[in-house]
C-alpha positions as protocol buffer text, in pm:
chain_id: "A"
residue {
  index: 1
  type: MET
  ca { x: -5760 y: 3165 z: -3111 }
}
residue {
  index: 2
  type: GLY
  ca { x: -5844 y: 2807 z: -3229 }
}
residue {
  index: 3
  type: LEU
  ca { x: -5570 y: 2776 z: -3520 }
}
residue {
  index: 4
  type: ARG
  ca { x: -5266 y: 2885 z: -3254 }
}
residue {
  index: 5
  type: SER
  ca { x: -5397 y: 2626 z: -2999 }
}
residue {
  index: 6
  type: GLU
  ca { x: -5428 y: 2370 z: -3308 }
}
residue {
  index: 7
  type: HIS
  ca { x: -5032 y: 2472 z: -3385 }
}
residue {
  index: 8
  type: ARG
  ca { x: -4918 y: 2415 z: -3038 }
}
residue {
  index: 9
  type: ARG
  ca { x: -5086 y: 2075 z: -3005 }
}
residue {
  index: 10
  type: SER
  ca { x: -4952 y: 1947 z: -3349 }
}
residue {
  index: 11
  type: ARG
  ca { x: -4587 y: 2071 z: -3191 }
}
residue {
  index: 12
  type: ALA
  ca { x: -4646 y: 1872 z: -2915 }
}
residue {
  index: 13
  type: ARG
  ca { x: -4755 y: 1552 z: -3087 }
}
residue {
  index: 14
  type: GLY
  ca { x: -4470 y: 1552 z: -3358 }
}
residue {
  index: 15
  type: GLY
  ca { x: -4221 y: 1516 z: -3100 }
}
residue {
  index: 16
  type: MET
  ca { x: -3847 y: 1693 z: -3150 }
}
residue {
  index: 17
  type: THR
  ca { x: -3692 y: 1895 z: -3436 }
}
residue {
  index: 18
  type: LEU
  ca { x: -3421 y: 1844 z: -3643 }
}
residue {
  index: 19
  type: VAL
  ca { x: -3232 y: 2100 z: -3457 }
}
residue {
  index: 20
  type: GLU
  ca { x: -3327 y: 1974 z: -3129 }
}
residue {
  index: 21
  type: VAL
  ca { x: -3187 y: 1591 z: -3229 }
}
residue {
  index: 22
  type: ALA
  ca { x: -2894 y: 1769 z: -3393 }
}
residue {
  index: 23
  type: VAL
  ca { x: -2794 y: 1896 z: -3068 }
}
residue {
  index: 24
  type: ALA
  ca { x: -2903 y: 1587 z: -2868 }
}
residue {
  index: 25
  type: VAL
  ca { x: -2680 y: 1420 z: -3067 }
}
residue {
  index: 26
  type: ALA
  ca { x: -2340 y: 1717 z: -3033 }
}
residue {
  index: 27
  type: ILE
  ca { x: -2393 y: 1673 z: -2679 }
}
residue {
  index: 28
  type: LEU
  ca { x: -2405 y: 1307 z: -2636 }
}
residue {
  index: 29
  type: GLY
  ca { x: -2104 y: 1289 z: -2909 }
}
residue {
  index: 30
  type: VAL
  ca { x: -1899 y: 1549 z: -2637 }
}
residue {
  index: 31
  type: LEU
  ca { x: -1973 y: 1302 z: -2339 }
}
residue {
  index: 32
  type: ALA
  ca { x: -1858 y: 1023 z: -2508 }
}
residue {
  index: 33
  type: ALA
  ca { x: -1547 y: 1154 z: -2576 }
}
residue {
  index: 34
  type: ILE
  ca { x: -1470 y: 1237 z: -2211 }
}
residue {
  index: 35
  type: ALA
  ca { x: -1645 y: 934 z: -2095 }
}
residue {
  index: 36
  type: VAL
  ca { x: -1417 y: 672 z: -2320 }
}
residue {
  index: 37
  type: PRO
  ca { x: -1071 y: 775 z: -2248 }
}
residue {
  index: 38
  type: ASN
  ca { x: -1166 y: 764 z: -1862 }
}
residue {
  index: 39
  type: ILE
  ca { x: -1336 y: 408 z: -1911 }
}
residue {
  index: 40
  type: THR
  ca { x: -1009 y: 287 z: -2120 }
}
residue {
  index: 41
  type: GLU
  ca { x: -821 y: 462 z: -1815 }
}
residue {
  index: 42
  type: TRP
  ca { x: -1012 y: 271 z: -1570 }
}
residue {
  index: 43
  type: SER
  ca { x: -1061 y: -50 z: -1708 }
}
residue {
  index: 44
  type: ARG
  ca { x: -645 y: -34 z: -1771 }
}
residue {
  index: 45
  type: HIS
  ca { x: -571 y: 16 z: -1400 }
}
residue {
  index: 46
  type: GLN
  ca { x: -861 y: -239 z: -1316 }
}
residue {
  index: 47
  type: ARG
  ca { x: -691 y: -513 z: -1462 }
}
residue {
  index: 48
  type: LEU
  ca { x: -382 y: -416 z: -1350 }
}
residue {
  index: 49
  type: LYS
  ca { x: -519 y: -419 z: -998 }
}
residue {
  index: 50
  type: ASP
  ca { x: -680 y: -743 z: -1049 }
}
residue {
  index: 51
  type: GLY
  ca { x: -365 y: -944 z: -1184 }
}
residue {
  index: 52
  type: ALA
  ca { x: -165 y: -861 z: -895 }
}
residue {
  index: 53
  type: ARG
  ca { x: -415 y: -953 z: -672 }
}
residue {
  index: 54
  type: SER
  ca { x: -445 y: -1280 z: -900 }
}
residue {
  index: 55
  type: ILE
  ca { x: -37 y: -1326 z: -843 }
}
residue {
  index: 56
  type: GLY
  ca { x: -93 y: -1265 z: -494 }
}
residue {
  index: 57
  type: ASP
  ca { x: -398 y: -1580 z: -498 }
}
residue {
  index: 58
  type: VAL
  ca { x: -161 y: -1795 z: -652 }
}
residue {
  index: 59
  type: ILE
  ca { x: 177 y: -1726 z: -416 }
}
residue {
  index: 60
  type: LEU
  ca { x: -70 y: -1851 z: -125 }
}
residue {
  index: 61
  type: LEU
  ca { x: -257 y: -2100 z: -311 }
}
residue {
  index: 62
  type: ALA
  ca { x: 144 y: -2243 z: -356 }
}
residue {
  index: 63
  type: ARG
  ca { x: 158 y: -2213 z: 11 }
}
residue {
  index: 64
  type: THR
  ca { x: -176 y: -2378 z: 120 }
}
residue {
  index: 65
  type: GLN
  ca { x: -97 y: -2670 z: -106 }
}
residue {
  index: 66
  type: ALA
  ca { x: 268 y: -2712 z: 47 }
}
residue {
  index: 67
  type: ILE
  ca { x: 102 y: -2740 z: 384 }
}
residue {
  index: 68
  type: ARG
  ca { x: -194 y: -2980 z: 285 }
}
residue {
  index: 69
  type: THR
  ca { x: -6 y: -3233 z: 65 }
}
residue {
  index: 70
  type: GLY
  ca { x: 328 y: -3213 z: 260 }
}
residue {
  index: 71
  type: ARG
  ca { x: 482 y: -3145 z: -60 }
}
residue {
  index: 72
  type: ARG
  ca { x: 750 y: -2887 z: -184 }
}
residue {
  index: 73
  type: HIS
  ca { x: 582 y: -2616 z: -397 }
}
residue {
  index: 74
  type: ILE
  ca { x: 814 y: -2363 z: -605 }
}
residue {
  index: 75
  type: VAL
  ca { x: 681 y: -2074 z: -777 }
}
residue {
  index: 76
  type: PHE
  ca { x: 855 y: -2030 z: -1055 }
}
residue {
  index: 77
  type: PHE
  ca { x: 847 y: -1681 z: -1258 }
}
residue {
  index: 78
  type: GLY
  ca { x: 1026 y: -1428 z: -1486 }
}
residue {
  index: 79
  type: ARG
  ca { x: 953 y: -1323 z: -1900 }
}
residue {
  index: 80
  type: PRO
  ca { x: 983 y: -1530 z: -2189 }
}
residue {
  index: 81
  type: GLY
  ca { x: 1287 y: -1744 z: -2198 }
}
residue {
  index: 82
  type: SER
  ca { x: 1318 y: -1796 z: -1838 }
}
residue {
  index: 83
  type: THR
  ca { x: 1419 y: -2112 z: -1650 }
}
residue {
  index: 84
  type: ASP
  ca { x: 1429 y: -2334 z: -1369 }
}
residue {
  index: 85
  type: PRO
  ca { x: 1763 y: -2421 z: -1259 }
}
residue {
  index: 86
  type: GLY
  ca { x: 1826 y: -2683 z: -1507 }
}
residue {
  index: 87
  type: GLY
  ca { x: 1774 y: -2493 z: -1839 }
}
residue {
  index: 88
  type: ASN
  ca { x: 1380 y: -2657 z: -1834 }
}
residue {
  index: 89
  type: PRO
  ca { x: 1168 y: -2354 z: -1969 }
}
residue {
  index: 90
  type: VAL
  ca { x: 906 y: -2205 z: -1727 }
}
residue {
  index: 91
  type: GLU
  ca { x: 588 y: -2325 z: -1938 }
}
residue {
  index: 92
  type: ALA
  ca { x: 245 y: -2471 z: -1879 }
}
residue {
  index: 93
  type: ASN
  ca { x: 87 y: -2647 z: -2204 }
}
residue {
  index: 94
  type: GLY
  ca { x: 380 y: -2584 z: -2421 }
}
residue {
  index: 95
  type: ALA
  ca { x: 343 y: -2197 z: -2384 }
}
residue {
  index: 96
  type: TRP
  ca { x: 523 y: -1962 z: -2176 }
}
residue {
  index: 97
  type: VAL
  ca { x: 331 y: -1834 z: -1852 }
}
residue {
  index: 98
  type: PRO
  ca { x: 455 y: -1508 z: -1645 }
}
residue {
  index: 99
  type: LEU
  ca { x: 373 y: -1730 z: -1322 }
}
residue {
  index: 100
  type: LEU
  ca { x: 418 y: -2155 z: -1246 }
}
residue {
  index: 101
  type: VAL
  ca { x: 355 y: -2289 z: -946 }
}
residue {
  index: 102
  type: LEU
  ca { x: 497 y: -2639 z: -938 }
}
residue {
  index: 103
  type: ASN
  ca { x: 411 y: -2961 z: -702 }
}
residue {
  index: 104
  type: ASP
  ca { x: 771 y: -3089 z: -669 }
}
residue {
  index: 105
  type: GLY
  ca { x: 716 y: -3361 z: -440 }
}
residue {
  index: 106
  type: ASN
  ca { x: 820 y: -3475 z: -115 }
}
residue {
  index: 107
  type: PRO
  ca { x: 1149 y: -3280 z: 52 }
}
residue {
  index: 108
  type: GLY
  ca { x: 1395 y: -3639 z: 6 }
}
residue {
  index: 109
  type: ALA
  ca { x: 1283 y: -3670 z: -362 }
}
residue {
  index: 110
  type: SER
  ca { x: 1217 y: -3260 z: -468 }
}
residue {
  index: 111
  type: ASN
  ca { x: 1492 y: -3163 z: -722 }
}
residue {
  index: 112
  type: CYS
  ca { x: 1347 y: -2778 z: -823 }
}
residue {
  index: 113
  type: LEU
  ca { x: 1318 y: -2942 z: -1217 }
}
residue {
  index: 114
  type: ILE
  ca { x: 1005 y: -2862 z: -1388 }
}
residue {
  index: 115
  type: GLU
  ca { x: 935 y: -3231 z: -1531 }
}
residue {
  index: 116
  type: GLY
  ca { x: 708 y: -3393 z: -1720 }
}
residue {
  index: 117
  type: GLY
  ca { x: 416 y: -3573 z: -1504 }
}
residue {
  index: 118
  type: GLU
  ca { x: 438 y: -3301 z: -1208 }
}
residue {
  index: 119
  type: LYS
  ca { x: 147 y: -3116 z: -1165 }
}
residue {
  index: 120
  type: ILE
  ca { x: 177 y: -2800 z: -1314 }
}
residue {
  index: 121
  type: GLU
  ca { x: -90 y: -2479 z: -1298 }
}
residue {
  index: 122
  type: GLY
  ca { x: 48 y: -2162 z: -1462 }
}
residue {
  index: 123
  type: LEU
  ca { x: -110 y: -1789 z: -1483 }
}
residue {
  index: 124
  type: ARG
  ca { x: -196 y: -1703 z: -1820 }
}
residue {
  index: 125
  type: PRO
  ca { x: -20 y: -1352 z: -1947 }
}
residue {
  index: 126
  type: ILE
  ca { x: -277 y: -1056 z: -1897 }
}
residue {
  index: 127
  type: ASP
  ca { x: -228 y: -811 z: -2187 }
}
residue {
  index: 128
  type: GLY
  ca { x: -111 y: -474 z: -2112 }
}
residue {
  index: 129
  type: LEU
  ca { x: 98 y: -548 z: -1810 }
}
residue {
  index: 130
  type: ASP
  ca { x: 455 y: -567 z: -1714 }
}
residue {
  index: 131
  type: TRP
  ca { x: 717 y: -702 z: -1450 }
}
residue {
  index: 132
  type: GLY
  ca { x: 909 y: -431 z: -1294 }
}
residue {
  index: 133
  type: VAL
  ca { x: 768 y: -76 z: -1206 }
}
residue {
  index: 134
  type: SER
  ca { x: 702 y: 251 z: -1388 }
}
residue {
  index: 135
  type: GLU
  ca { x: 690 y: 508 z: -1124 }
}
residue {
  index: 136
  type: ALA
  ca { x: 796 y: 359 z: -792 }
}
residue {
  index: 137
  type: SER
  ca { x: 1140 y: 451 z: -666 }
}
residue {
  index: 138
  type: GLY
  ca { x: 1233 y: 224 z: -429 }
}
residue {
  index: 139
  type: PRO
  ca { x: 1086 y: -100 z: -307 }
}
residue {
  index: 140
  type: VAL
  ca { x: 873 y: -192 z: -56 }
}
residue {
  index: 141
  type: ALA
  ca { x: 978 y: -143 z: 333 }
}
residue {
  index: 142
  type: THR
  ca { x: 849 y: -474 z: 398 }
}
residue {
  index: 143
  type: ASP
  ca { x: 1009 y: -663 z: 121 }
}
residue {
  index: 144
  type: ALA
  ca { x: 1225 y: -869 z: 274 }
}
residue {
  index: 145
  type: GLY
  ca { x: 1373 y: -955 z: -40 }
}
residue {
  index: 146
  type: SER
  ca { x: 1773 y: -951 z: -83 }
}
residue {
  index: 147
  type: GLY
  ca { x: 1761 y: -937 z: -518 }
}
residue {
  index: 148
  type: PRO
  ca { x: 1806 y: -595 z: -691 }
}
residue {
  index: 149
  type: PHE
  ca { x: 1550 y: -365 z: -724 }
}
residue {
  index: 150
  type: ALA
  ca { x: 1445 y: -269 z: -1075 }
}
residue {
  index: 151
  type: PRO
  ca { x: 1777 y: -356 z: -1257 }
}
residue {
  index: 152
  type: SER
  ca { x: 1721 y: -418 z: -1652 }
}
residue {
  index: 153
  type: PRO
  ca { x: 1569 y: -611 z: -1778 }
}
residue {
  index: 154
  type: TRP
  ca { x: 1389 y: -719 z: -1492 }
}
residue {
  index: 155
  type: ASP
  ca { x: 1169 y: -987 z: -1402 }
}
residue {
  index: 156
  type: GLY
  ca { x: 967 y: -838 z: -1148 }
}
residue {
  index: 157
  type: GLY
  ca { x: 1141 y: -1019 z: -806 }
}
residue {
  index: 158
  type: THR
  ca { x: 1328 y: -949 z: -543 }
}
residue {
  index: 159
  type: PHE
  ca { x: 1417 y: -1301 z: -482 }
}
residue {
  index: 160
  type: ALA
  ca { x: 1752 y: -1454 z: -435 }
}
residue {
  index: 161
  type: ASP
  ca { x: 1947 y: -1718 z: -320 }
}
residue {
  index: 162
  type: SER
  ca { x: 2126 y: -1806 z: 18 }
}
residue {
  index: 163
  type: GLY
  ca { x: 2384 y: -1614 z: -156 }
}
residue {
  index: 164
  type: GLY
  ca { x: 2212 y: -1316 z: -207 }
}
residue {
  index: 165
  type: SER
  ca { x: 2212 y: -1358 z: -604 }
}
residue {
  index: 166
  type: ALA
  ca { x: 1891 y: -1292 z: -780 }
}
residue {
  index: 167
  type: VAL
  ca { x: 1678 y: -1577 z: -870 }
}
residue {
  index: 168
  type: ASN
  ca { x: 1335 y: -1652 z: -1052 }
}
residue {
  index: 169
  type: TRP
  ca { x: 1114 y: -1844 z: -824 }
}
residue {
  index: 170
  type: LEU
  ca { x: 1065 y: -1912 z: -445 }
}
residue {
  index: 171
  type: MET
  ca { x: 1025 y: -2228 z: -247 }
}
residue {
  index: 172
  type: PHE
  ca { x: 686 y: -2307 z: 20 }
}
residue {
  index: 173
  type: GLY
  ca { x: 840 y: -2634 z: 274 }
}
residue {
  index: 174
  type: PRO
  ca { x: 597 y: -2887 z: 409 }
}
residue {
  index: 175
  type: ASP
  ca { x: 556 y: -2615 z: 708 }
}
residue {
  index: 176
  type: GLY
  ca { x: 416 y: -2317 z: 461 }
}
residue {
  index: 177
  type: LEU
  ca { x: 735 y: -2133 z: 535 }
}
residue {
  index: 178
  type: PRO
  ca { x: 923 y: -2011 z: 209 }
}
residue {
  index: 179
  type: VAL
  ca { x: 1266 y: -2137 z: 168 }
}
residue {
  index: 180
  type: THR
  ca { x: 1548 y: -1998 z: -50 }
}
residue {
  index: 181
  type: PHE
  ca { x: 1748 y: -2295 z: -299 }
}
residue {
  index: 182
  type: ASP
  ca { x: 2049 y: -2171 z: -548 }
}
residue {
  index: 183
  type: GLY
  ca { x: 1947 y: -2417 z: -830 }
}
residue {
  index: 184
  type: ALA
  ca { x: 2331 y: -2506 z: -817 }
}
residue {
  index: 185
  type: GLY
  ca { x: 2402 y: -2835 z: -996 }
}
residue {
  index: 186
  type: GLY
  ca { x: 2087 y: -2812 z: -1249 }
}
residue {
  index: 187
  type: ASP
  ca { x: 1878 y: -2897 z: -888 }
}
residue {
  index: 188
  type: CYS
  ca { x: 1765 y: -2785 z: -568 }
}
residue {
  index: 189
  type: GLY
  ca { x: 2126 y: -2725 z: -498 }
}
residue {
  index: 190
  type: VAL
  ca { x: 2219 y: -2559 z: -161 }
}
residue {
  index: 191
  type: LEU
  ca { x: 1890 y: -2430 z: 56 }
}
residue {
  index: 192
  type: GLY
  ca { x: 1862 y: -2181 z: 316 }
}
residue {
  index: 193
  type: PRO
  ca { x: 1647 y: -2212 z: 631 }
}
residue {
  index: 194
  type: ALA
  ca { x: 1252 y: -2163 z: 667 }
}
residue {
  index: 195
  type: GLY
  ca { x: 1129 y: -1849 z: 634 }
}
residue {
  index: 196
  type: GLY
  ca { x: 1413 y: -1741 z: 451 }
}
residue {
  index: 197
  type: GLY
  ca { x: 1289 y: -1693 z: 135 }
}
residue {
  index: 198
  type: GLY
  ca { x: 1054 y: -1344 z: 125 }
}
residue {
  index: 199
  type: GLY
  ca { x: 1077 y: -1089 z: -129 }
}
residue {
  index: 200
  type: ALA
  ca { x: 869 y: -945 z: -365 }
}
residue {
  index: 201
  type: LEU
  ca { x: 723 y: -924 z: -741 }
}
residue {
  index: 202
  type: TYR
  ca { x: 653 y: -597 z: -877 }
}
residue {
  index: 203
  type: LEU
  ca { x: 408 y: -534 z: -1121 }
}
residue {
  index: 204
  type: THR
  ca { x: 320 y: -252 z: -1379 }
}
residue {
  index: 205
  type: ASP
  ca { x: 102 y: -120 z: -1661 }
}
residue {
  index: 206
  type: GLY
  ca { x: 287 y: 143 z: -1792 }
}
residue {
  index: 207
  type: GLU
  ca { x: 148 y: 390 z: -1577 }
}
residue {
  index: 208
  type: ARG
  ca { x: 64 y: 231 z: -1238 }
}
residue {
  index: 209
  type: ASP
  ca { x: 277 y: 0 z: -971 }
}
residue {
  index: 210
  type: TYR
  ca { x: 183 y: -316 z: -785 }
}
residue {
  index: 211
  type: ALA
  ca { x: 381 y: -481 z: -539 }
}
residue {
  index: 212
  type: ILE
  ca { x: 328 y: -848 z: -458 }
}
residue {
  index: 213
  type: VAL
  ca { x: 526 y: -867 z: -129 }
}
residue {
  index: 214
  type: LEU
  ca { x: 584 y: -1232 z: 47 }
}
residue {
  index: 215
  type: SER
  ca { x: 673 y: -1233 z: 404 }
}
residue {
  index: 216
  type: PRO
  ca { x: 931 y: -1450 z: 596 }
}
residue {
  index: 217
  type: ILE
  ca { x: 638 y: -1666 z: 750 }
}
residue {
  index: 218
  type: GLY
  ca { x: 452 y: -1681 z: 430 }
}
residue {
  index: 219
  type: SER
  ca { x: 153 y: -1427 z: 406 }
}
residue {
  index: 220
  type: VAL
  ca { x: 135 y: -1187 z: 122 }
}
residue {
  index: 221
  type: ARG
  ca { x: 10 y: -813 z: 104 }
}
residue {
  index: 222
  type: VAL
  ca { x: -34 y: -580 z: -215 }
}
residue {
  index: 223
  type: HIS
  ca { x: 57 y: -248 z: -214 }
}
residue {
  index: 224
  type: LEU
  ca { x: 20 y: 23 z: -457 }
}
residue {
  index: 225
  type: TRP
  ca { x: 270 y: 327 z: -495 }
}
residue {
  index: 226
  type: ASN
  ca { x: 123 y: 662 z: -473 }
}
residue {
  index: 227
  type: PRO
  ca { x: 328 y: 937 z: -681 }
}
residue {
  index: 228
  type: ALA
  ca { x: 122 y: 1163 z: -442 }
}
residue {
  index: 229
  type: THR
  ca { x: 348 y: 1100 z: -147 }
}
residue {
  index: 230
  type: GLY
  ca { x: 608 y: 890 z: -350 }
}
residue {
  index: 231
  type: ALA
  ca { x: 551 y: 583 z: -115 }
}
residue {
  index: 232
  type: TRP
  ca { x: 375 y: 258 z: -112 }
}
residue {
  index: 233
  type: SER
  ca { x: 15 y: 242 z: 32 }
}
residue {
  index: 234
  type: SER
  ca { x: -190 y: -107 z: 80 }
}
């Protein structure tokens, strides 16, 4: 009786056996195998969501600065090699950026070109994200852009000039309303009416799609494509 009790006490004090450790390790391995892909997928989708919101914030920043300073602010977007109307690359500090905000000065002196000495702010590229869509079959219903949706290749935007030709820029006047311009002649060219520059940018991670929609009055909303319903939701 005394020996058996001592034996039980020894096992209790000795902790886990090798078999128990092996079982615990196996369980942890199974849990890790399940969790890691889920964490990776969550991280990728969260990066896309954050990227879409950042783009919306940059556009709103350009609008706010245009109102505050009374100067035109232009947002350029696109892929490596995209340029302004004069052929200047969409770059910040010598490196391509997917989104660039230009303080282009007073309306009477603005030329819609990225030039040295002008104040610019760029959004750096985000790994794993690209312009365009992967699943969405159509634009957001409130997308006022007249540019084509999802041609190939695509810079992700439906912004267009007053003639309906796709452009990779949008402008805010001092009143904060989006304005189109065609860039003819290597500068602003022909400007459209105030409030006529609405449109959208589309962003994807290869699985999910987001739309950043700029309304004709200058407000911004971010939408997510829902494959289950086949529609955009906010």
